[in-house]
N, C-alpha and C positions, 0 to 999 in steps of 0.2 A: 504494500500500500504506500509506504513512504517513498519507495523507489519510483513508483508511478507518479506520485505527487510532484517529486522533484523533476521528473522527466517532462511533465506537463509544462513546466516553466521553461525547460530547454526547448521544447517544441514551440512555445509562445515566442521566445526570442528569435528562433529561426524564422518565424512568420514576420515578426517585426523587422528583422534584418532584410527581408525581401521587399518591404514597403518603404522603410526609411533609407532613401537613396539620395542622389545628388539633388534632384528637384525638391525633395523634402527639406534637407538640411540647409540648402542655400536659401530657402524661403520662397522659391519661385512657385512650386506646386501649391503650397499652403496659401499663398497670396491669391493665386488664380482661382482656387476652388473654395476658399473659406473667407479670407480676410477682406475681399472686395465687398462682401455683404455679410459681415460677421454677426452671428447671433447664437444664442444658447439653443434655440430650436434646431439649427443646423448641426450643432455639435451633438445634441441628443440623437438626431436622426443618424448621424455618422456612426455613433457608438452602437446603436441598435442594429444598423445594417451590417457593420463589421462583425458583430457577435453572431448574428444569425447566418450570415454568408459563410463565415469561417467554419461554423459548426456544420452547416449543410455540406460544404465541400469535404469535410472530414468524413462524413457519412455517405457520401455519394457512391453509388454502386456503378459498376462498369456496364455500359450498354452501348448501342450504336451511336446514340446522340452524344453520350459522354466521350466516346472515342473521337468524334469530330470536334467536340469541345476541347479536348486535350491537344489535338493538332492545331487548332486555332490559337490556343494559349502559347504553343511553341512558336508560332509565327509572330504573335504579338510580342513575345519575349525578345525576338530579334530586334524589334524597335526599341525595347528598353535597353538592351545591350548598346545599341547605337547612342541612345540618350546618355548613358553612363560614360561612354567613351568621349562624347562631346563635352560632358562636364569635366572629365579629366583634362581635356585640352585646355579649358578655361582656367582650371586650377593650376595645372602645371605651367601654363604661360605666366601666371603670376609668381609661382615659386621659382621658376627657372627663366626669369625675364632676360637674363644675359645671353640666352641661346636663341638663335634665329628660328629653329623649328623644333618644337617639343612633341610633335605628333608621335615620334618614335617611342617616347616614354609611355604614352597612352596605349600604343599597340603592344609594347612589351608587357605592360600591366595586364592587359586583356589576355594575352597568351599565358601568363603565369597563373591567373585565376582560372583560365580554361583548363589547365592541367589539374588544379586542385578540385575543380567541380567534377572532373571525371572520377574522382575517388568515392563519390556517392554522398548520400544525404547525411551520414554521420559526420563527415568532414565539415559540412556546412553548419550543422548544429553546433559543433564544437567551436568553430570560428565565431559564430554569432553569440553564443553563450559567453565567450571570453571577452569579446570586444564591445558588444552592444550596451551592457549595463553602464559602462563608463561613458559611452557616447550620449546616452539618454540623460544621465545625471548632469553632464556638462552642458547639454542643450538647455535643460530647464534652468540651471544656474545662470547661464549667460543671458537667457531671455529675461529672467527676473531682474538682472542688472539694467537692461535696456528698456523695459516696459515703463512708459510714461503715463499712459491712459488705460486704466483698468475697467472702464465702463464697457459693458456688453449689452447689446439690445436683446430683449427676450425673443423677438421674432424678426425675421429678415425684412428689409424694405421692399424687396422685389422677389419674384418667384425664383430668380437665379440663386438666391441664398439657400434655397432648399434643393433646387435642381443640381447645382454644382457639387455639394457634398455627396449626394446620392450617386452621381456619376463617378466621383472620385473613388468611392468605396468599391463600386462595381469593377472599375478598371484594375484597382490594386489587388482585389481578391482574385480576379481573373488571372492576373499575372503570377500571383503567389500560389495558385491552386496546386501546382505540382509539388511545391514545398509543403503546403498544408496537408495534402492527401498522404504523401509518403512519410512525413514526419509524424502525423497524427494517427496513422493506422495501428500503432502499437498501444494506443491508449484505450481504456475502457470508456463506455458512454459518459460516465460521470466526469472523468478527467478530460474528456474532449470539451466538455462545457467549461471546465476550469481553464484550459488552454485558450479557448475562444474568448472568454471574458478577460483573461490576463492580457492577451495580445491586443484586444480592442481598447482596453483601458490605457495601456502604455502608449499606443499610437495616438489616441484621442487626447491624452494629456499633453503630449508633445505638440500636437496640432493646436491645441488651445493656447499654450504658451507662445508658440511661434506666431500665431495670428495676432495676439496682443502686441507682440514686438514689431511686426512688419506692416501692420495695417496702414500706416502712413507712408512708410518708406517704399513700398512695393511698386508704386506707379513709376518710379524713376530709375529702377535698377533691374538688371537681369538676375542678380543674386541679392535680393533685398536684405536677407539676414546677415550675409557676409559683409555687405556694405555698411552695416551699422558699426563695424569695428575698424574701418579704414583709418581712423584717427588714433587707434591704439594698437601699435605693432605687436605687443605681447599677446593681447587677447586675439588679434587677428591670426596669429600663428596657431593658437589653440583651436580656433574655428576651422582653420585649414586642415589641421590634423583630424578632427572629428569628422569633417566633411569627407576626407579621404577614406576613412574607415567605413563611413556610411555608403559611399560609392562602391567600395570593395564588397561589402556584404550584399548589396543589391545586384551588383555585377556577377558575383559568383552564383547567386541564386538564379538569376536569369539565364546564365550559361548552362546551369544544371538542367533547367527546363528545356532549353533549346536542344541540348545534347540528347535528352531522352525522347524528344519529338513524338509526343503522344504514345509512348510505350513502344515505339518502333526502334529496333536496334540499328543505329546508324553506324556505318563504317567510319573509321577515323578520318578518311579523306573527305567525307560528306560533312562531318562536324567542322573540320577546318574550313570548308567552303562556306558554311553558314556563318562562321565567325568572320570570315573575310567580307561577306555581304553586309554584316552588321557594322563593321568598321567603315565600309564605303558609305553606308547610310548616315553615319555620324557626321559626315561633312556637311549635311543639311544645316546643322546647328542645334544647340541645346534648346533655346527658346522656341524655335519653330516646331520641334518635336513635341515639347510639353504642351504648347498652346493648341496645336492643330490635330495631332494624332491621338493624344490621350483621351479627349472627350469622345471621339468616335469609337474607340475600343470599349469605353465605359458603357455606352448604350448597347453595343453588341453583347457585352458580358451578361447583362440582365436578360436579354432575349434568350441566350443559351441556358441560363439558369432556369428560366421559365419552361423552356422546351424539355430540359432534363427532368424537371419536377413533374410536369404533366405526364410524360411518358413512363414515369415510374409509378403512377397511380394505379391501384387495383382495377378500377372501373374501365380504364383504357386497356389494360391487359386482358380483361374479360371480353371486351369488344373485339380485340384483335383475334382472340380464340374463336369467337362466333363467326367472324368474317372469314377466317381460314377454313372453318368447317363448311360454311355455305359455299365457298368456292370449290371445295372438294366434291360436294354433292352435285354441283352443276356439271363438273367434269365427268 
């Protein structure tokens, strides 16, 4: 019992690690999907959707729709790998400003994490369980330092304040589904609930603090949270370090999903080809990927969840049996 309880938190951190990436820690995602129309209602919705979606994916059974679901997730994860590589470009450009081209550092990082991701889910769980607690604590402390206005509206001013958090959860659970499913399969039903609640609480706590910190800064910056510390070199270095670890955790999780590609055993040459495609897409740019591609995948995610749920219902299974018998009789 105690072992399963502790493992449920390991599972939760693996899920958190697949969500808290470059767009999250830099404040770009949080500003686009939460802080533009920040409200407690949006946060409650995000927490509820995260908890239910994570729990549902943990209990999702394998069928034809879910097989297509997994393949789509792998394709979407290629986009996330691209986004993380783009974010590494931005960060490495600031860290290695004295070099003309730092793209090679981003590519080298992607290759290194690609090798680690091939070791399986246990390697990802250990990496996230070791690094994420420090990243989360530092994010919350740094946000507390920079928060000037703690006022939060009870409800959003526009429908975007509800729509955006809803889409954000769908997209992130979609992309994390491979990690959620494989990491949570060892848990009993009770501890799946514990892991779902824990992961949702950690993610939403960070979102809440970041939203308070960047809600004024975000309009003028590609990395609103990072830009808060441009005048303090020491704190900026700390932000850069936690951003790197957040990028690494999401990148390794996304690469794991890409490599598994819906349960299909890919040859090493195909895995390398997919990594190359992701690196090529990264040239589009960090902001372009976050603002334009993320919402599209968020909507598709809920469509797939709904299709998977409906096709798993007993009344549809009975209907399928009756239809099959009727066709046989006609033959």
